[in-house]
N, C-alpha and C positions, 0 to 999 in steps of 0.2 A: 890290652889290652888280648895281645897272641905274646909268646915268648919269643926271643928272634930267632933260636932255631928251626919253630914253624912259620915265621915269614921267610924264612931262606926258602923253605918249603914249597910254598906258593910260588912266589919268585922263581924258582927254578922249574917247578909244573908250566907255569906259565911261560917259560921261554922252550919248553918240548912239546905245544899246544904251536906255539908260532914256526917250529922246526918242523911240523908234521906237516904232510903230504898228505890231499884233499886224496877221495875218491875223482875215479874218470868223470865218472857222470855228471861232479858238484865241480868240474873244472877243465870245461871246454875252451878252447881259443873264444877269443872275443867276439874274432868276426864269422866264429861258426854258429853264435846264438840266433836262434829264430826270431825269439817275440822281444818284448816290452817284460810279458808276465814272467819270461822262460829268467829273464835278468833277476826279476824280483821275487822269485820263488827260490832261487838257487842263494840268491842272497841270505833269505831266511833258515835253510837247510841249518844242521845243527852245527854240522862245519865249519861255519862260516862266524857262526854266533859263539860259539866258541872261541874261534881266533880274534873276534871283535874284542870280547870280554878279558880274555888275556892281556891284549895291544893295551885296551882301557887302563886293565891295574898297573901295568909298567908304566904307561903314560904319567896317571896318579901317583903312581911311587917315583918315579921323576920330578914330577914339580915339586911336590915335599920336600924329597931327600938330597937330588942332585946337585943340589950346592952348601955343602957342612959351614959353611960361611952365615947364612942366612934362617940355618935352624935353633933349636933349642939345643943349651947346653947338655943335659942329658943326651940330645938324638945325636951328637956331633962322631961319635964314635960306630955307629950303626951308621952315619951317610957316610962314613969317610969309608966303607968298609964296602955299602953298596955301589956307591963310585967305583973303587977299584974293582971289585970283583963282579958285580951282575949286569952292569951297565956295557959294558964291554963284548958281553954276549950278545943283549938286548939291540944292541945298535947292530952285529952282525946277521943278526935275527929279519930288522926289522930290512935291512940290507936286501939279503936272499928275498923278500915276498916283493921290494922293492925291482929288482930287475927281472921276477915271471912275471910281474905288469910291463913289464917295457920289451919282453918276446911277446906278448900278449896273450901272456896265461891268465883265464880269469881269475882278479881279485872285487872281492867285496867291497864298496865304500866304506861300506861305515869300518874294514880296515886297514884301509890306505890313510883316511882324515874321521877327521869327527863331524862331517855333515853329516846333515837329520834330511831325512824326507819328505816333503810339504807338501804332500798328499797323508803322511802319517801326525804329522801333526793339524795340518788341519780335521783329518779326523780327531786326534784327542779333542783338539777345542770344542770340535761340536760334541763331544762325550761331555767335558766341562758344562756345558752351557744348557743339554738336555736335564745335565744334576742340578738345575741349581734349587728348582723345589724344597728336594732333598738337604741338600744343603745349606741351604740357606733359614729355613723351618725348624733344622735337627737344631735343640742346644748344645748337642757334643759336636758340633760345626761351625757356625754360621759365626762367631769368633772367628775363626783364623779363615774364612772366606774373602777375605781384603788384602792376608796377605798371602794366600793364593794365586789372584788376581793379578798384586804387584812380580809376584815371583814367576809365574808362568804363562800369564795371559799378557800383561799391559804391554811387555817388549817388546810381543807378536804383532805391534800394529806396526811394526819400523822391519818390520820379515820381505825381504826383496821378493817374496814371491806374493802375485796379490790376491790370490786364495787367502793365502796365510792371513792378509791384514783383514781382507770380508769380516774372513769368519773372526778373528780375534773379536774387531767392533764390533757384532752377532755378539759374541758371548761376552760382552761389556754390555751391551743394552739387556741382556738378561740377567744378568747379576746387579741392574740400575736401581730394586730394591730393594737392597742389601743394605746392613749397617757400614757404614765407612765414618774410621776415624781420623782422615788425613789428605787433607786437599791436591796434597803434592799428585796421590793417585789418581783423582779428578781430572788435575790438570793435560796429564798425559792423553785423556781421551778427548778432554776440548782441543786439545792443539793439534789433534792426528789429522786433518785435514788443512791449519794452514801451518803452521812451527815448519820451517825447515831446518834451522839449524836440529832439532831434535831426533827428529827422521833420517835416515839415511838417503835412505831414498821419499821419500813423502809422498802427500796424494797432490800437493799442488801441481807439483810435476808432474804427474799423472796425467794433467788434465789435456798433455799435447797427447798422446794418445788414448782414445776412447775407451778401446778393447782393454786397459788396464786402470783407465779412472770409477769409471762404472758400478764396482763393485763394491768398491773400498768405500768410495763416497757415499753410497746411497745406505751401505748399512751403518756409517758412519754418523751419517747426517741421523736414520733409527736409531742411535744410541745413545746424540742429543739429547735430542728427543724426549726419550725414556729420562734421563740426569736430569733432564730438567723439571719431569711433570713429577719424581718421586724425593728429589737428591737438592735441598735449600743453599746447599752451598755452592752448586753448581752458577746458580744466578753472576753470583759477584763474578766469577769467572768466565763467563759467557759475553757480560754486559760489552764489555772493551769491542770483541768482535764481532757482533752481533751482528750488524749492515754487512760487514761483509758473513760472514755463515748466509743470513736471507737471500744474498743473490749468487753465492754457491747454490743453494737448496733450490731457489729458483731455476734458475740452471737447468741442474738435473732432472726436474720438470720437467722443461722443454723438450730436454734430449730424451727422456723413458717414459713420460707418461704414468709412471707408477703411483699406485692410489694409496699409498702409504706416504709417499712421498708429497701427495697433497695435503695429508693431515697434517704431516709438518711442518710446508708453508703454514697453513691456518693456522698453527698454534704459536707458531712467530709471531705472526703477523698482529696477534689478537695480546700477547704477552708483553708486545715491545715495539708498544706502537710510537714511542718516539725516541727510540733506532729507526723506523721506516721510513721516519717523514722528512730526514736529511738525506736519502737514498734512494728517494720515494722516485726519480727519473728512471733513475737504473732499476729497481722495483717493474717500473712499466712498458722497458724493453723485453723485459722477459716473461711480462705478463700477457703477450700473446701465443696463444696457443693454436691456430689454424687450425680448423678439423677436427678440435676435442672441445666440444663448448660445455662436455658431463663436468671438463675440469674447471672451465673458467664459473661452471655454477657454484663447484666447491668450495673455492678460494673466494667465491665475490663477494661473501659475507666478512670476511674479513681483510678484506680491500674496500668496502664502502665506510667499516671503521674506522678504519684513516680517515678516510677524507670525511666524515661528519665530524672526526675530532680538529678535523683543523677548519672546519666552516664552523664550530661551534662557539672556540675560541676566539675566532675572528682574525687569523696568524697567517696576515695580508705575504708573511716572507715564502708560504709554504703553498700561496697559490698555483705557481707555477705545473707545482709536484700534482696537485687536485688537476688540473686540467691535465697533463697526462695519466695520470692513472684513469680516470674515467673515457680517455680515446684507449686505453688499453683492454676496456673490460665494456665498450660499449659495439664493442665490432662484429659482435654475433647476434646480440637480441640486446633486450630492455627489458629489467625485472621490477616492478611495482618498485620495492626498495629504491631501484636506481630515480622514478622518477620520482621519490622522494629528495633525492637529492637532488633533482631540477628543481621543483621548490627551494629549498634551502641556497643554493646557487643566485634563484633569484631575490630573494629577501636579502641576502647580502648586497648581491648590486644595487640592490631599492635603497639600504635601511645604514648600512655603513656609512666612514664618514670619506671624505675629497682623497684619505689617503691608502683604503681600505679596499677600495671598489675595483672586481675584479675587472680586470683588462678585454676590453670586450672584442677586441682581434683576438683572443687567445681564446675566451669562453663562446668566439660566434666556431671554432671548429666544431667545438662539443655540440652546441646550438643542433650544427646540421647535423652528429652523427647521431643523437636522439630522432631529427627529424627524417632522415632516408636508413635509418633502423629499422623503426615501429610509428612510421607514419599511420598504422590505422589508430595506433593509441595515442598516438599525439595528437590528431582530429578531435576523436571522440571526447575530449574535454577542453572547452573553450578556453579555459581560461589559462590554457597551456599554451594555445597561439597567442591571447592578449599577453600574456607575458612575452613573447619574443617579439611582437611587433613592439611590448614596448620600452623594452630595452634598445631594442634599434631606433626608437622615437628619439630616446634620453641620448644618446651615442651622437646621434646626428647633431642635437641643439646641443651639446658641451662642445660637438665641432665649431658647431657654427660661432659660441660663445669663444673655443678657443680661439678662432682666424679674425675676431676682433680683439681680444684684448690683447693677444699676444704671437702676431702672425708668426715670426723667424722661430718660435720654439715648436708654434703647433708644426712646421714644414719639416722642420726633422724629426719630430714625430709620426710625420707620414712616410719619412723617409727609411724610417728602424723599422715601420709596419710594415711595411708594404716595398721592401729594396729592390725589388725587380721591375716596379712597376713607373715609369717614368715621369708620371705626375700625379697622384690623385686629385689632385683639382682637376683635372679635363674628367674627370668621370662622373665629380660632384658637379657641374658647371655643366654636362649632357644631359643628366638624370632632373638637374634644378628647372632646362630650357623643354622639359619633355611636359615638365609638370604644372608647370606654374598656373594653366589654366583650374584646374585642379584645390589650387588654394581658398582658404574660407578667414573669413574674421579682417579684423583690423590688425590684429597683433602680429597678425603670420604674417600679413601681405607688407609689414613693417620691416618685420625681420628683412623677410628674401628682399628686400630694395636696400635694406643695408647692406646685405651680402652679396648684391651686384656691384654697390659702391666703395667694394670690400677689393673684390676683382678687379677695377678700375686703378686703386691703388697699389697693387702687387707691381713688383718691378716684373719687365717685360722673359724677363728669362724663367719666373717663377708664375706667373699668371696660366690663364688657361691660355692657348692657344684663338680662339676664340673671338679675345680682344681683341685680337690683330687682324684675322683675317676676315671676319665679318661684324667688325663692333656694330653695323647697322641693324643687325638681326638683334643685339644684346639692347639696343636704344627703344628695340620695338616693342621686347617684355619688360621690360621698364615702363614707357607710356602705357601699354596694357591696365601694367600691375594699379599705377597712380592713377588712374580713371576711375578701378575700381574701388582704391581704399578712398575718394571724395567719394563714389557716389557713397558706404558705406560711413564717413563722415556722415555726409548730410543728413542720410537717415536719421544717423542718433540726433544727433542735434534737430532735425526737425518733428520727431517724435517727442522730443526735449519739452518741445515750443507747443505742442497738443497738448502734453501732459499739464506744461504748466495752467492753459487755457482754460482744461477743462478741472481741475485743482479752485481757479478762481470762481468757477460759475455755480460750482457745491458749495462755496464758503456764502456766497450771494443766496442760492438757496435756502442756505442751514438759517441764515440770519432774518431772510422772510418768513419765516416759519418761529422760528424765535418768537418773531412779532405778533404773532395772530395766535390769542387766546382761543384755549377750547372753550366746547361751549357746553353748555350745563346735559352732563347726561350723556359725555366723550368722557374717552378714556386718554389720559394724559401716556405717549410714546414716550418710553425711556431710549434717551441716545447712547449707547456706549460709546467714551471714548477709547481712542486705539491706544494699545496699550506698548508700550515700549520693549524691542527687546533686552532678554535678561542677555546677562556676561557672558554665559555658554553658551547661549543659543547660535546659531553663522550668520552671519552677517551678509547680503548678496550687495555690491557693489553697485548703484546705483545707473553707471552710467551701461553696463550689463542687460541690466531691467532693460532700459528706453533703446537697448539694440536692439534686446529679442522683440519688443511691442513693435518695432519700425518695421522688422521682418516678416510678424503677423500679420502686422497692417500691408505689407508690401503687398505679402503675398492675395492678399485677398481684393484686395487692387486690380492684381494680373489675374484673378481666378473671374474677376465681371467685365474683363475689358478685350474681349474677343480681336478688338485690331493688330494689337502687335504683333508685329513679330517674331518669329523664332530666333532671330537674332537678340532680342530686345532680353527677353528670356532666359537664354540659356546665359546672357552677360549678367542677369542681377541674379541668379541662379547659384553664380559661381563665388557672390560672395551674401546671399541672405544666410544662410549656412552657419549657427554656433557655435564657436569653438570652446571646448574647458580653459583655454589660455584667455579667454578673456573675463573669466573670474575673478582674477590674479592681476595683482599689482607688481610691474617690475619694474628696473630702473630704468626703461626707453620709457615711461608712460608718467602722468605727470608737468605740471608749468616747466621742473626744471630738467626733465627727459629731453633726449635724444630726440630733437627735432628732424625727421625724415627726408624733409623738404631740403631744409640748408645743410645737409650732410650731403647730400644729392648735388646739389646746386655747389657748393664747395669742391666737393669731388668733382666735378664736371670744370670747374674752371682751372685746378691743377691738374688734370689731365687734358685741357686746352693748351694750358702753361709750357706742359714739359714733351707733348707728343703732340703738335699744332697736325702736322699731314695726317695721322690719325685721327684726330679728333672732326676735321672736314671729312672723310672718306666716312664718318661714323654720319655725320648730320648736312651732307651734302646732296641733293640729287632726292630729295623725302618726295615721297605723294602726296597729295593736297592734306589729306588728314590726317598721313603726321605730322604735316608743317606746323597744321594746326594742334593739333595735337601737342605740339613742342609750344608752339607757342605760347595756350595756357599754361603747361607745366610751367614755364619759363616763370608766370606772371605770377603764379602762386608760391611761387618758392622766392620772389623778391617779399612779395607779403610775409612772408613766414620770417624769412629775413629781417626787414624794421618791426616785426613784432617783437622777435625775440631781443635784437640792441635795445628797441623801447624797456622791453620788460626786464634787461641789466639794467639800463637806468633807473628805473625804478627802485630797483630791488636797493641800487647802489643811491638812495638817497634823494632821485630825480638829479634837475641839472644844478650847478654851483654858482652863482654870479654873484659879483662883487661887491660888495653895499657900501663901502669907499670909492666908488668910482667916483669922479667927476661929470655930471649928469651935463653934456652941451648942450647952451643957451639956443642953437641955434640949426634947424635942418634942412640937408638939401636933401630934396629926393629926384632931384633929378640924373642925379652922378650913378 
């Protein structure tokens, strides 16, 4: 472009500018500078700008022609001439400038090196960002936007200055709607927060210093959100790191309380539910923003989407995460969508298979938050209270059944549920002994007696201490429950006999009526035979109806008998109440079911063999009433044991006799 003679003139002119002395007003001693503004103003004067461009020109020429062996062939002669003629002069001028700086004479930074002013770079990036509309919409420039970002902006994400990195991320966000052709360009933005190898001073390292991390991470999070919204290619790049991104953004939210970050969290949780679920426990830790309920209100919708997604598919693997997320958002208030989640949890608890039932020990913590956080709404709807009670009752029934089926596994589960509690059976036993008088129905009393027997069968280190310290109290409770059970069974049998007699008398009356023909003028009365229940109608257990009728009749007798004492009325009312359990048949019912009298008898016999001293302590020195009750119970247990033995023999085909045995000819009855 220039002949060699002209280029030599430019080189000589640049060296002369470097050698030229600046006026005193722009070259004060360094230690006499008044302020930073004076330094910046001095650096922008024409004298130092000329020196800066002269130094840049010589530096550029040296980079290109300073090594003759590495230049193109037709530039070799010029490179040799430049190296021998001009390089020594340029080096001498540069050393003179360095010597002046050593003597505290002012020299601008841009003359000494190629360093850039961070404030100027940040300002330039700000200008580029503000021009995004003109550059992305204008046909003349929009095709070059990507190259501009790649050349001027993206590399600034690793700039040493935190403000430059933050402004670069902001600039990327401004151009998020631009048309990109290479995913490599976007990948640098995605990994601005997390990649250590790409960025010298990465933003992950800045996490140690809050003063450096917040501007960059906030702008980077906003940039990622905008790119996800406008660039389809970004989704595949973000997906592998989305779990980490969400946790980082949630951490920013707890630190900054910036409203724009809330929308970032909301969009991430909405678009990447599958990626949020595995890290839900970590998400829950960051969701608790104390004193900022407005933030929780805005994040709530996205969190509930994650929870509902898990509950709808009944993914047991992530139920623990549901509990953690609910604990996070239930700290301050309970909204109506949260109450809908309450209903879904109850539905999952009641309808799921045994392997996917929510563990009540963890669910109880969530129920507690529902109750204490919004007690008024909880009590305003009776079905919510009924649901909690139903879950408690169901859990207690499962615990009792588990104790009966597999004692060792149940005790291990108790230890895992409450590791700091010495023995959960102590609590269960104490609660049982305080409420045993309130038990109703035949089934519930039988189950209570089975539980007492299981207590006696436990090893001494495991069983409740009351069995060892005060077994007489346990025996007293057992006798009381047995007496009420016998009275209830007696009422059922009595009512059944009365119903049978009533049916017989009705049949006789019908026969007599059929034998008498109607007289002339009298109309025949049409008798309708009772229709059988259809297959789809509910059938009620006959024993249940008998029991209910007995209750009504006995109540009527009590009302008409004023001479009964208060104690008798209290005892009768304790088991005249009907329960839902009576309408169902369990494995403990029927002829082949567990006979609680036989079970109690065998338990006491084994207890006497294994611990005779404790057994003697239990049955010794009884008051007359308890002694009589115990004798009656022993007789009843013996009768049930004999009945069970006879039933087994009958089911086996009866007693076996040897038909081929020789019949003796004489009998001696004296022996």
